[in-house]
C-alpha positions as a Markdown table, in Angstrom:
| # | Residue | x | y | z |
|---|---|---|---|---|
| 1 | Met | -3.8 | -35.6 | 33.6 |
| 2 | Ser | -6.0 | -33.9 | 36.3 |
| 3 | Pro | -9.4 | -32.4 | 35.6 |
| 4 | Ile | -8.0 | -29.0 | 36.2 |
| 5 | Gln | -5.1 | -29.5 | 33.7 |
| 6 | Tyr | -7.6 | -30.9 | 31.2 |
| 7 | Glu | -9.8 | -27.8 | 31.6 |
| 8 | Arg | -6.9 | -25.5 | 31.2 |
| 9 | Leu | -5.7 | -27.3 | 28.0 |
| 10 | Ala | -9.2 | -27.1 | 26.6 |
| 11 | Ala | -9.3 | -23.3 | 27.2 |
| 12 | Tyr | -5.9 | -23.0 | 25.3 |
| 13 | Gln | -7.1 | -25.1 | 22.4 |
| 14 | Arg | -10.3 | -23.1 | 22.0 |
| 15 | Ala | -8.4 | -19.8 | 21.9 |
| 16 | Ala | -5.8 | -21.2 | 19.5 |
| 17 | Ala | -8.4 | -22.7 | 17.3 |
| 18 | Leu | -10.4 | -19.5 | 17.1 |
| 19 | Arg | -7.3 | -17.5 | 16.1 |
| 20 | Ala | -6.2 | -20.1 | 13.5 |
| 21 | Ser | -9.6 | -20.3 | 11.9 |
| 22 | Thr | -9.8 | -16.6 | 11.0 |
| 23 | Ile | -8.0 | -14.5 | 8.4 |
| 24 | Ser | -8.6 | -11.5 | 6.2 |
| 25 | Gly | -10.9 | -9.9 | 8.8 |
| 26 | Glu | -13.6 | -12.5 | 8.5 |
| 27 | Ala | -14.0 | -12.4 | 12.2 |
| 28 | Lys | -12.4 | -9.0 | 13.0 |
| 29 | Ser | -14.7 | -8.4 | 15.9 |
| 30 | Glu | -13.7 | -11.6 | 17.7 |
| 31 | Asn | -11.5 | -11.3 | 20.8 |
| 32 | Leu | -9.6 | -14.2 | 22.2 |
| 33 | Ser | -10.9 | -13.6 | 25.7 |
| 34 | Gln | -9.8 | -17.0 | 27.1 |
| 35 | Arg | -7.4 | -16.4 | 30.0 |
| 36 | Leu | -4.8 | -19.1 | 30.3 |
| 37 | Pro | -2.9 | -20.2 | 33.4 |
| 38 | Ser | 0.6 | -19.1 | 34.1 |
| 39 | Ser | 1.9 | -22.5 | 33.1 |
| 40 | Leu | 0.5 | -25.8 | 32.1 |
| 41 | Val | 2.3 | -29.2 | 31.7 |
| 42 | Trp | 1.0 | -31.3 | 28.8 |
| 43 | Ala | 2.8 | -34.4 | 27.6 |
| 44 | Gly | 6.0 | -33.2 | 29.2 |
| 45 | Lys | 5.9 | -29.8 | 27.4 |
| 46 | Val | 5.1 | -26.5 | 29.0 |
| 47 | Val | 2.7 | -23.8 | 27.8 |
| 48 | Arg | 3.8 | -20.6 | 29.4 |
| 49 | Phe | 3.1 | -16.9 | 29.7 |
| 50 | Ala | 5.8 | -14.3 | 29.6 |
| 51 | Lys | 4.0 | -12.3 | 32.3 |
| 52 | Pro | 0.3 | -12.1 | 33.5 |
| 53 | Gly | -1.7 | -11.1 | 30.5 |
| 54 | Lys | 1.1 | -11.5 | 28.0 |
| 55 | Leu | 0.9 | -14.6 | 25.9 |
| 56 | Tyr | 3.9 | -16.9 | 25.6 |
| 57 | Cys | 2.5 | -20.2 | 24.4 |
| 58 | Arg | 3.8 | -23.2 | 22.5 |
| 59 | Glu | 1.8 | -24.3 | 19.5 |
| 60 | Gly | 2.2 | -27.3 | 17.2 |
| 61 | His | 2.8 | -31.0 | 17.4 |
| 62 | Asn | 4.3 | -31.0 | 20.9 |
| 63 | Leu | 0.9 | -30.2 | 22.4 |
| 64 | His | -0.5 | -33.4 | 21.0 |
| 65 | Ala | 2.3 | -36.0 | 21.2 |
| 66 | Thr | 4.8 | -37.2 | 23.8 |
| 67 | Gly | 7.8 | -36.9 | 21.5 |
| 68 | Arg | 9.1 | -33.7 | 19.9 |
| 69 | Thr | 8.6 | -33.9 | 16.2 |
| 70 | Ser | 10.4 | -30.8 | 15.0 |
| 71 | Gln | 12.6 | -27.9 | 16.2 |
| 72 | Ile | 10.9 | -25.0 | 18.0 |
| 73 | Val | 10.7 | -21.5 | 16.5 |
| 74 | Thr | 10.2 | -18.4 | 18.7 |
| 75 | Val | 7.9 | -15.8 | 17.1 |
| 76 | Met | 7.7 | -12.4 | 18.8 |
| 77 | Gly | 4.7 | -10.2 | 17.9 |
| 78 | Tyr | 2.3 | -7.7 | 19.4 |
| 79 | Gly | 0.0 | -9.1 | 22.1 |
| 80 | Val | -2.9 | -7.2 | 20.6 |
| 81 | Ser | -2.3 | -9.1 | 17.3 |
| 82 | Leu | -3.1 | -12.3 | 19.0 |
| 83 | Lys | -6.6 | -11.0 | 19.8 |
| 84 | Lys | -7.5 | -8.8 | 16.8 |
| 85 | Leu | -7.3 | -9.7 | 13.2 |
| 86 | Asp | -6.5 | -6.3 | 12.0 |
| 87 | Gly | -3.6 | -5.8 | 9.7 |
| 88 | Gly | -1.0 | -6.8 | 12.3 |
| 89 | Gly | -3.1 | -9.7 | 13.5 |
| 90 | Gln | -3.5 | -11.0 | 10.0 |
| 91 | Arg | 0.2 | -10.9 | 9.3 |
| 92 | Leu | 1.1 | -12.7 | 12.6 |
| 93 | Asp | -1.6 | -15.3 | 12.0 |
| 94 | Ala | -0.3 | -15.9 | 8.5 |
| 95 | Phe | 3.3 | -16.5 | 9.8 |
| 96 | Leu | 2.0 | -19.0 | 12.4 |
| 97 | Arg | -0.1 | -20.9 | 9.9 |
| 98 | Ser | 2.7 | -21.0 | 7.4 |
| 99 | Leu | 5.2 | -22.3 | 10.0 |
| 100 | Arg | 2.8 | -25.0 | 11.3 |
| 101 | Ala | 2.2 | -26.1 | 7.7 |
| 102 | Asp | 5.9 | -26.7 | 7.5 |
| 103 | Gly | 5.7 | -29.0 | 10.5 |
| 104 | Leu | 7.3 | -26.6 | 12.9 |
| 105 | Asp | 6.5 | -26.0 | 16.6 |
| 106 | Val | 6.1 | -22.4 | 17.5 |
| 107 | Asp | 6.7 | -20.4 | 20.7 |
| 108 | Val | 4.6 | -17.3 | 20.5 |
| 109 | Val | 5.6 | -14.3 | 22.6 |
| 110 | Gly | 3.0 | -11.5 | 22.8 |
| 111 | Leu | 4.4 | -8.1 | 23.7 |
| 112 | Gly | 3.0 | -4.7 | 24.4 |
| 113 | Pro | -0.7 | -3.9 | 24.9 |
| 114 | Asp | -2.8 | -7.1 | 24.7 |
| 115 | Gly | -5.9 | -5.3 | 23.4 |
| 116 | Thr | -7.9 | -5.0 | 26.6 |
| 117 | Asp | -6.2 | -1.8 | 27.7 |
| 118 | Glu | -5.4 | -0.4 | 24.3 |
| 119 | Ala | -8.1 | 2.3 | 24.3 |
| 120 | Arg | -6.8 | 3.7 | 27.6 |
| 121 | Thr | -3.2 | 3.8 | 26.4 |
| 122 | Ile | -3.9 | 6.2 | 23.5 |
| 123 | Ser | -6.1 | 8.7 | 25.3 |
| 124 | Pro | -4.2 | 10.2 | 28.3 |
| 125 | Leu | -2.7 | 13.6 | 27.7 |
| 126 | Ile | 0.9 | 12.5 | 28.6 |
| 127 | His | 0.7 | 9.7 | 26.0 |
| 128 | Arg | -0.6 | 12.1 | 23.3 |
| 129 | Ile | 2.2 | 14.6 | 24.0 |
| 130 | Lys | 4.8 | 11.8 | 23.8 |
| 131 | Arg | 3.4 | 10.6 | 20.5 |
| 132 | Arg | 3.5 | 14.1 | 19.1 |
| 133 | Phe | 7.2 | 14.5 | 19.8 |
| 134 | Leu | 8.2 | 10.8 | 19.6 |
| 135 | Pro | 5.7 | 9.0 | 17.4 |
| 136 | Val | 7.5 | 5.6 | 17.5 |
| 137 | Ala | 7.5 | 3.4 | 20.6 |
| 138 | Leu | 10.5 | 3.3 | 22.9 |
| 139 | Arg | 12.6 | 0.2 | 22.5 |
| 140 | Arg | 13.4 | -0.2 | 26.2 |
| 141 | Arg | 9.8 | -0.8 | 27.1 |
| 142 | Phe | 9.5 | -3.8 | 24.8 |
| 143 | Glu | 12.9 | -5.2 | 25.6 |
| 144 | Ala | 12.1 | -5.2 | 29.3 |
| 145 | Glu | 9.4 | -7.8 | 28.6 |
| 146 | Val | 11.7 | -10.4 | 27.0 |
| 147 | Thr | 15.1 | -9.9 | 28.5 |
| 148 | His | 14.5 | -12.9 | 30.8 |
| 149 | Leu | 13.7 | -15.2 | 27.9 |
| 150 | Asn | 16.4 | -17.6 | 26.8 |
| 151 | Ile | 16.5 | -16.9 | 23.0 |
| 152 | His | 19.0 | -19.2 | 21.2 |
| 153 | Gly | 17.2 | -21.2 | 18.5 |
| 154 | Pro | 15.4 | -20.1 | 15.3 |
| 155 | Thr | 13.7 | -16.7 | 16.1 |
| 156 | Ile | 11.3 | -14.5 | 14.1 |
| 157 | Ser | 10.5 | -10.9 | 15.2 |
| 158 | Leu | 7.7 | -8.8 | 13.9 |
| 159 | Ile | 8.5 | -5.9 | 16.2 |
| 160 | Pro | 11.4 | -3.7 | 15.4 |
| 161 | Ala | 11.8 | -2.8 | 19.1 |
| 162 | Val | 12.9 | -6.3 | 20.0 |
| 163 | Asn | 15.0 | -7.0 | 16.9 |
| 164 | Arg | 18.2 | -6.6 | 18.8 |
| 165 | Leu | 17.2 | -9.4 | 21.1 |
| 166 | Ala | 15.8 | -11.5 | 18.3 |
| 167 | Leu | 19.3 | -11.5 | 16.7 |
| 168 | Arg | 20.5 | -13.7 | 19.5 |
| 169 | Gly | 18.5 | -16.5 | 17.9 |
| 170 | Asn | 20.3 | -18.7 | 15.4 |
| 171 | Pro | 19.1 | -18.3 | 12.7 |
| 172 | Ser | 17.2 | -15.0 | 13.0 |
| 173 | Trp | 14.4 | -13.6 | 10.8 |
| 174 | Leu | 13.4 | -10.0 | 11.0 |
| 175 | Asp | 10.0 | -9.1 | 9.5 |
| 176 | Phe | 9.2 | -5.4 | 9.0 |
| 177 | Pro | 5.5 | -4.7 | 8.6 |
| 178 | Asp | 6.7 | -1.1 | 8.4 |
| 179 | Leu | 9.9 | 0.8 | 9.0 |
| 180 | Trp | 9.7 | 2.8 | 12.2 |
| 181 | Ser | 12.0 | 5.4 | 10.7 |
| 182 | Asn | 9.4 | 6.1 | 8.0 |
| 183 | Ile | 6.6 | 6.3 | 10.6 |
| 184 | Ala | 8.5 | 9.1 | 12.3 |
| 185 | Leu | 9.3 | 10.9 | 9.0 |
| 186 | Asn | 5.7 | 10.8 | 7.9 |
| 187 | His | 4.5 | 12.0 | 11.3 |
| 188 | Ala | 6.8 | 15.0 | 10.9 |
| 189 | Arg | 4.9 | 16.2 | 7.9 |
| 190 | Thr | 1.7 | 16.6 | 9.9 |
| 191 | Val | 2.9 | 18.4 | 13.0 |
| 192 | Asp | 4.4 | 21.8 | 14.0 |
| 193 | Pro | 8.1 | 22.6 | 13.3 |
| 194 | Leu | 9.3 | 21.9 | 16.9 |
| 195 | Ser | 7.6 | 18.5 | 17.0 |
| 196 | Gly | 8.9 | 17.8 | 13.5 |
| 197 | Ile | 12.5 | 18.3 | 14.7 |
| 198 | Cys | 12.0 | 15.6 | 17.4 |
| 199 | Asn | 10.3 | 13.4 | 14.8 |
| 200 | His | 13.2 | 13.7 | 12.4 |
| 201 | Ala | 15.7 | 12.9 | 15.2 |
| 202 | Gln | 13.8 | 9.7 | 16.1 |
| 203 | Ala | 13.6 | 8.8 | 12.4 |
| 204 | Trp | 17.4 | 9.2 | 12.1 |
| 205 | Leu | 17.9 | 7.0 | 15.2 |
| 206 | Trp | 15.6 | 4.3 | 13.9 |
| 207 | Ser | 17.1 | 4.3 | 10.4 |
| 208 | Arg | 20.5 | 3.5 | 11.9 |
| 209 | Arg | 19.0 | 0.7 | 14.0 |
| 210 | Glu | 17.2 | -0.7 | 11.0 |
| 211 | Ala | 20.4 | -0.7 | 8.9 |
| 212 | Lys | 22.3 | -2.4 | 11.6 |
| 213 | Asp | 19.6 | -5.1 | 12.2 |
| 214 | Tyr | 19.4 | -5.6 | 8.4 |
| 215 | Glu | 23.1 | -6.5 | 8.2 |
| 216 | Gln | 23.0 | -9.0 | 11.0 |
| 217 | Ala | 19.8 | -10.9 | 10.3 |
| 218 | Asp | 19.8 | -14.1 | 8.3 |
| 219 | Ile | 16.4 | -13.2 | 6.7 |
| 220 | Val | 14.8 | -9.8 | 6.3 |
| 221 | Thr | 11.2 | -9.5 | 5.0 |
| 222 | Val | 9.1 | -6.4 | 4.4 |
| 223 | Ala | 5.4 | -5.8 | 3.7 |
| 224 | Ser | 5.9 | -2.7 | 1.7 |
| 225 | Trp | 7.2 | -2.7 | -1.9 |
| 226 | Ser | 9.0 | 0.7 | -1.4 |
| 227 | Asp | 10.5 | -0.5 | 1.9 |
| 228 | His | 11.8 | -3.5 | 0.0 |
| 229 | Leu | 13.5 | -1.3 | -2.5 |
| 230 | Lys | 14.9 | 1.0 | 0.2 |
| 231 | Met | 16.4 | -1.6 | 2.4 |
| 232 | Gly | 18.5 | -3.4 | -0.2 |
| 233 | Ser | 18.9 | -6.6 | -2.1 |
| 234 | Lys | 18.9 | -8.8 | 1.0 |
| 235 | Ala | 15.3 | -7.7 | 1.9 |
| 236 | Val | 12.6 | -9.9 | 0.5 |
| 237 | Trp | 9.2 | -8.5 | -0.3 |
| 238 | Leu | 6.6 | -10.5 | 1.6 |
| 239 | Pro | 3.2 | -8.9 | 0.7 |
| 240 | His | 0.5 | -8.8 | 3.3 |
| 241 | Pro | -2.1 | -11.5 | 2.9 |
| 242 | Val | -5.6 | -10.0 | 2.8 |
| 243 | Val | -7.5 | -13.0 | 1.4 |
| 244 | Glu | -6.9 | -16.8 | 1.4 |
| 245 | Ser | -6.6 | -17.4 | -2.4 |
| 246 | Thr | -7.1 | -15.9 | -5.8 |
| 247 | Ala | -10.7 | -16.9 | -5.8 |
| 248 | Phe | -11.7 | -13.3 | -5.0 |
| 249 | Leu | -10.2 | -12.2 | -8.3 |
| 250 | Gln | -12.8 | -14.1 | -10.3 |
| 251 | Ser | -15.9 | -12.0 | -9.4 |
| 252 | Arg | -16.9 | -8.6 | -10.8 |
| 253 | Arg | -18.8 | -5.6 | -9.4 |
| 254 | Thr | -20.8 | -2.9 | -11.1 |
| 255 | Ser | -19.0 | 0.4 | -11.4 |
| 256 | Ala | -20.1 | 3.2 | -9.1 |
| 257 | Gln | -22.2 | 6.0 | -10.6 |
| 258 | Leu | -21.6 | 9.5 | -9.2 |
| 259 | Asp | -24.9 | 10.9 | -10.5 |
| 260 | Ser | -27.0 | 8.4 | -8.6 |
| 261 | Gly | -25.3 | 8.8 | -5.2 |
| 262 | Val | -22.3 | 6.9 | -4.0 |
| 263 | Val | -21.9 | 5.0 | -0.7 |
| 264 | Tyr | -18.3 | 5.7 | 0.5 |
| 265 | Gly | -16.7 | 3.7 | 3.2 |
| 266 | Leu | -13.7 | 3.6 | 5.5 |
| 267 | Ile | -12.7 | 0.6 | 7.6 |
| 268 | Ala | -9.7 | 0.5 | 9.9 |
| 269 | Asn | -8.5 | -0.2 | 13.4 |
| 270 | Phe | -9.1 | 3.1 | 15.0 |
| 271 | Asp | -7.3 | 2.1 | 18.2 |
| 272 | Tyr | -4.2 | 2.8 | 16.1 |
| 273 | Pro | -3.4 | 6.5 | 16.3 |
| 274 | Pro | -2.6 | 7.0 | 12.5 |
| 275 | Asn | -6.0 | 5.6 | 11.7 |
| 276 | Arg | -7.7 | 7.9 | 14.2 |
| 277 | His | -5.9 | 10.8 | 12.5 |
| 278 | Ala | -7.2 | 9.5 | 9.1 |
| 279 | Tyr | -10.7 | 9.8 | 10.4 |
| 280 | Asp | -10.1 | 13.4 | 11.5 |
| 281 | His | -8.6 | 14.1 | 8.1 |
| 282 | Leu | -11.7 | 12.6 | 6.4 |
| 283 | Ile | -14.1 | 14.8 | 8.4 |
| 284 | Arg | -12.1 | 18.1 | 8.1 |
| 285 | Gln | -10.7 | 17.9 | 4.6 |
| 286 | Trp | -12.5 | 15.2 | 2.6 |
| 287 | Leu | -16.1 | 15.4 | 3.7 |
| 288 | Pro | -16.9 | 18.7 | 1.8 |
| 289 | Ala | -15.5 | 17.3 | -1.4 |
| 290 | Leu | -17.4 | 14.0 | -1.1 |
| 291 | Leu | -20.8 | 15.2 | -0.1 |
| 292 | Pro | -22.0 | 16.4 | -3.6 |
| 293 | Ser | -21.8 | 12.8 | -4.8 |
| 294 | Ala | -22.3 | 10.9 | -1.6 |
| 295 | His | -25.5 | 9.0 | -0.7 |
| 296 | Arg | -23.8 | 8.3 | 2.6 |
| 297 | Ile | -20.4 | 7.6 | 4.2 |
| 298 | Val | -19.9 | 4.5 | 6.3 |
| 299 | Val | -17.1 | 4.1 | 8.9 |
| 300 | Ala | -16.4 | 0.8 | 10.6 |
| 301 | Gly | -13.7 | -1.2 | 12.4 |
| 302 | Phe | -12.1 | -1.7 | 15.8 |
| 303 | Gly | -12.5 | 1.4 | 18.0 |
| 304 | Ser | -14.8 | 3.2 | 15.6 |
| 305 | Glu | -17.6 | 3.1 | 18.2 |
| 306 | Asn | -15.5 | 5.6 | 20.1 |
| 307 | Leu | -15.2 | 8.1 | 17.3 |
| 308 | Pro | -17.0 | 11.5 | 17.5 |
| 309 | Arg | -20.2 | 11.5 | 15.5 |
| 310 | Val | -20.6 | 13.8 | 12.6 |
| 311 | Met | -23.5 | 14.6 | 10.3 |
| 312 | Asn | -23.6 | 12.6 | 7.1 |
| 313 | Val | -21.3 | 9.9 | 8.5 |
| 314 | Asp | -22.6 | 6.6 | 9.7 |
| 315 | Val | -20.3 | 5.0 | 12.3 |
| 316 | Ile | -21.3 | 1.3 | 12.6 |
| 317 | Gly | -18.6 | -0.1 | 14.9 |
| 318 | Pro | -16.7 | -3.4 | 14.5 |
| 319 | Val | -17.9 | -5.8 | 11.8 |
| 320 | Asp | -18.1 | -9.6 | 11.9 |
| 321 | Arg | -17.1 | -9.9 | 8.3 |
| 322 | Val | -15.0 | -7.5 | 6.3 |
| 323 | Ala | -16.5 | -8.8 | 3.1 |
| 324 | Gly | -20.0 | -7.8 | 4.4 |
| 325 | Phe | -18.7 | -4.2 | 4.9 |
| 326 | Tyr | -17.4 | -4.0 | 1.3 |
| 327 | Asp | -20.7 | -5.4 | 0.0 |
| 328 | Arg | -22.6 | -2.4 | 1.4 |
| 329 | Ile | -20.3 | 0.4 | -0.1 |
| 330 | Asp | -19.4 | 1.5 | -3.6 |
| 331 | Val | -16.1 | 3.2 | -3.1 |
| 332 | Ala | -13.4 | 2.7 | -0.4 |
| 333 | Leu | -11.6 | 5.7 | 1.2 |
| 334 | Ala | -8.0 | 5.8 | 2.4 |
| 335 | Pro | -7.5 | 9.3 | 3.8 |
| 336 | Val | -4.2 | 8.3 | 5.6 |
| 337 | Glu | -1.4 | 10.8 | 6.2 |
| 338 | Arg | 0.5 | 9.0 | 9.0 |
| 339 | Gly | 2.0 | 5.6 | 9.7 |
| 340 | Gly | 4.2 | 3.5 | 7.5 |
| 341 | Gly | 4.4 | 0.3 | 5.5 |
| 342 | Met | 1.8 | -0.9 | 3.1 |
| 343 | Lys | -1.8 | 0.3 | 3.7 |
| 344 | Val | -3.7 | -2.9 | 4.0 |
| 345 | Lys | -7.1 | -1.2 | 3.6 |
| 346 | Val | -6.2 | -0.2 | 0.0 |
| 347 | Val | -5.3 | -3.7 | -1.3 |
| 348 | Glu | -8.2 | -5.2 | 0.7 |
| 349 | Ala | -10.7 | -3.0 | -1.0 |
| 350 | Met | -9.3 | -3.7 | -4.4 |
| 351 | Met | -9.4 | -7.4 | -3.8 |
| 352 | His | -13.1 | -7.1 | -3.0 |
| 353 | Gly | -13.6 | -5.2 | -6.3 |
| 354 | Leu | -13.9 | -1.6 | -5.0 |
| 355 | Pro | -12.2 | 1.5 | -6.4 |
| 356 | Val | -10.2 | 3.4 | -3.8 |
| 357 | Ile | -9.8 | 7.1 | -3.3 |
| 358 | Ala | -6.5 | 7.5 | -1.6 |
| 359 | Thr | -3.9 | 10.1 | -0.4 |
| 360 | Glu | -0.4 | 10.0 | -1.9 |
| 361 | His | 0.8 | 8.6 | 1.5 |
| 362 | Ala | -1.8 | 5.8 | 1.3 |
| 363 | Lys | -0.3 | 4.8 | -2.1 |
| 364 | Glu | 3.2 | 4.5 | -0.7 |
| 365 | Gly | 4.3 | 0.9 | -0.3 |
| 366 | Leu | 2.2 | -0.4 | -3.1 |
| 367 | Pro | 3.5 | -1.8 | -6.4 |
| 368 | Asp | 3.3 | 0.9 | -9.1 |
| 369 | Val | 0.3 | -0.7 | -10.9 |
| 370 | Leu | -1.8 | -0.7 | -7.8 |
| 371 | Ala | -0.8 | 2.8 | -6.8 |
| 372 | Ala | -1.8 | 4.1 | -10.3 |
| 373 | Glu | -5.2 | 2.5 | -9.9 |
| 374 | Cys | -6.1 | 4.6 | -6.9 |
| 375 | Val | -8.2 | 7.7 | -7.5 |
| 376 | Asp | -7.0 | 11.1 | -6.3 |
| 377 | Leu | -9.7 | 13.1 | -4.4 |
| 378 | Asp | -8.8 | 16.3 | -6.3 |
| 379 | Tyr | -9.3 | 14.5 | -9.6 |
| 380 | Leu | -12.7 | 13.3 | -8.4 |
| 381 | Ser | -13.7 | 16.8 | -7.4 |
| 382 | Ala | -12.5 | 18.6 | -10.5 |
| 383 | Arg | -13.5 | 16.0 | -13.2 |
| 384 | Gln | -16.6 | 14.2 | -11.9 |
| 385 | Gln | -18.0 | 13.8 | -15.4 |
| 386 | Asp | -14.8 | 12.0 | -16.6 |
| 387 | Cys | -14.3 | 10.1 | -13.4 |
| 388 | Ala | -16.9 | 7.3 | -13.8 |
| 389 | Ser | -14.4 | 5.2 | -15.8 |
| 390 | Arg | -12.0 | 5.3 | -12.8 |
| 391 | Leu | -14.6 | 4.1 | -10.3 |
| 392 | Arg | -14.6 | 0.6 | -11.8 |
| 393 | Asp | -13.9 | -2.7 | -10.3 |
| 394 | Pro | -10.0 | -2.6 | -10.3 |
| 395 | Arg | -9.9 | -6.4 | -11.0 |
| 396 | Glu | -11.1 | -5.6 | -14.6 |
| 397 | Ser | -7.5 | -4.6 | -15.3 |
| 398 | Leu | -5.4 | -7.7 | -16.0 |
| 399 | Ala | -2.3 | -5.9 | -14.7 |
| 400 | Val | -4.1 | -5.1 | -11.4 |
| 401 | Ala | -5.5 | -8.6 | -11.1 |
| 402 | Leu | -2.0 | -10.1 | -11.5 |
| 403 | Ala | -0.5 | -7.7 | -9.0 |
| 404 | Leu | -3.3 | -8.6 | -6.4 |
| 405 | Glu | -2.3 | -12.3 | -6.7 |
| 406 | Ser | 0.7 | -11.5 | -4.5 |
| 407 | Phe | -1.5 | -10.5 | -1.6 |
| 408 | Thr | -3.1 | -13.9 | -0.8 |
| 409 | Phe | -2.3 | -16.3 | 2.0 |
| 410 | Asp | -1.3 | -18.9 | -0.6 |
| 411 | Ser | 1.4 | -16.6 | -1.9 |
| 412 | Phe | 2.5 | -15.7 | 1.6 |
| 413 | Gln | 2.8 | -19.3 | 2.7 |
| 414 | Arg | 4.8 | -20.3 | -0.4 |
| 415 | Thr | 7.3 | -17.4 | 0.2 |
| 416 | Val | 7.7 | -18.2 | 3.9 |
| 417 | Asn | 8.2 | -21.9 | 3.3 |
| 418 | Arg | 10.7 | -21.2 | 0.5 |
| 419 | Leu | 12.7 | -18.8 | 2.7 |
| 420 | Trp | 12.7 | -21.3 | 5.6 |
| 421 | Gln | 14.0 | -24.1 | 3.3 |
| 422 | Glu | 16.6 | -21.9 | 1.6 |
| 423 | Arg | 18.0 | -19.8 | 4.4 |
| 424 | Met | 16.9 | -21.0 | 7.9 |
| 425 | Leu | 17.6 | -24.7 | 7.5 |
| 426 | Thr | 21.2 | -24.0 | 6.4 |
| 427 | His | 21.9 | -23.1 | 10.1 |
| 428 | Asp | 20.6 | -26.4 | 11.5 |
């Protein structure tokens, strides 16, 4: 192997090791900035890119041995998820780790924005207008990136826009972090009537596509509990992993006291438009209700450094450790009105022992026991004297603690490995 090939391989390994070593936001501010070559031959195998800037790399045993030790699985996810461990990045990373633990080689295909140009894609006027009328991405844009790929073996898709192509794989696994039909419907509730008509039309179109894909796939998994019930018996609930194991459930936090001043906090990927809308909702609707009991309000996460500054709100930008953010606040906020699927920030906060004030929409997708544990802002405002008991460590409830056990990487890996053994291997 030439010195140039060696250096290229080292660059790939550093990037892959960095992504594999992080989960649950423990390095949310890290970017995998290593730029890999268009192709690299190593031990007779090829590490490739679908196109410049779009990752298409092979991970697993075949990078380190001359013989192929297992079948290769194609996994299609968002390019930005390979660089950011936000909710989508955590889920993709958990899939890759689970498959590798099963001894499988993985081809990763990164599609859409890769993270470096994401801030620009959500700001132009034309894009904002498009999102108002058509809040869900257009399928053709994503399919154009992968039509040249030869998909025939085991294939997993985490992007609804490429599910039609993923079904060419045998067997096929479709994972729905959220239902795009629900995203369009939820968006319709927050816009003017004319835009809402377009939103409902797109929701109808995607509901038909989702139903068709559901029928054809060998495995269907969903992150949201309510989506799992909606799709049918074939769909398997695969809760989003927010921590490694149940060790987080052992600790306890002191309950927040309204009379002594509460530190409220919101953490999210604000490059994602529904989260940017949640920040606007916090400032315009929630802030007046929170200020009487607030010592301060802290906002953090990807893209938060670009948010408009407002009095009484501290914007601190991306954080190195999500646990460090939760250590500095008393109550988590989830003022979410748009988007779909399970709201990771709600479960993540509970897992760290924080009570959560949430909208009805933010509760959607959660098991009933976790949704019931959330505090309503109107209840907080009207009954502050009686609300202290609600602002406790959610893990004090045995039912809540048991429900949170499903949102660990250990649980995620067991489910992925079980489904692979039961449903994917039967097609070998």
